[in-house]
C-alpha positions as CSV (number, residue, x, y, z in Angstrom):
1,M,1.5,34.5,44.7
2,A,0.8,33.1,47.9
3,T,-2.4,31.6,49.1
4,Y,-2.9,31.2,52.9
5,I,-5.3,29.0,54.3
6,F,-6.5,28.9,58.1
7,L,-8.5,25.8,59.1
8,D,-9.9,25.5,62.8
9,P,-8.4,21.9,63.5
10,N,-12.1,20.9,64.9
11,D,-13.9,21.7,61.8
12,I,-13.8,18.0,59.3
13,V,-16.5,20.1,56.6
14,Q,-14.0,22.8,56.3
15,Q,-11.4,20.6,55.9
16,Q,-12.8,18.3,53.3
17,Q,-13.9,21.7,51.1
18,A,-9.9,23.0,51.8
19,M,-9.3,19.2,50.4
20,A,-11.5,19.5,47.8
21,A,-10.6,23.4,47.0
22,V,-7.0,22.8,46.2
23,A,-7.4,19.1,44.7
24,A,-9.4,21.2,42.0
25,A,-6.6,24.6,41.8
26,T,-4.5,21.2,41.6
27,M,-6.0,19.8,38.6
28,N,-6.8,23.0,37.1
29,N,-2.9,23.9,36.9
30,T,-1.9,20.1,35.1
31,T,-4.7,20.3,32.5
32,N,-4.3,23.8,31.6
33,T,-0.6,24.7,32.2
34,N,-0.2,27.7,30.3
35,N,-3.3,29.5,31.0
36,N,-4.3,31.3,34.6
37,F,-6.5,29.7,36.9
38,F,-8.7,32.4,38.0
39,T,-9.2,33.3,34.1
40,N,-10.3,29.7,34.0
41,N,-12.8,29.9,36.3
42,I,-14.0,33.1,36.3
43,P,-14.1,34.3,33.2
44,N,-16.0,37.0,33.9
45,S,-13.9,38.6,36.5
46,T,-11.3,42.0,34.8
47,A,-10.1,42.2,38.6
48,L,-8.9,38.2,38.3
49,N,-7.3,38.3,35.1
50,K,-4.9,39.9,36.1
51,S,-1.5,37.7,36.5
52,S,0.6,38.8,39.5
53,S,4.7,37.6,39.6
54,S,4.9,38.8,42.8
55,N,7.4,35.6,44.7
56,D,5.5,35.4,48.1
């Protein structure tokens, strides 16, 4: 699953939020390597619990 983040080079707050999101996802992946990120963080969502095996 590919994630695309488009940043405004002049928006420092946006860049900090993006880095925080990447850090949170990275920490989640290292501590829960066998679980899906969205399943761990949004347990009540049925749409996001479907895993994707695409290679984009």
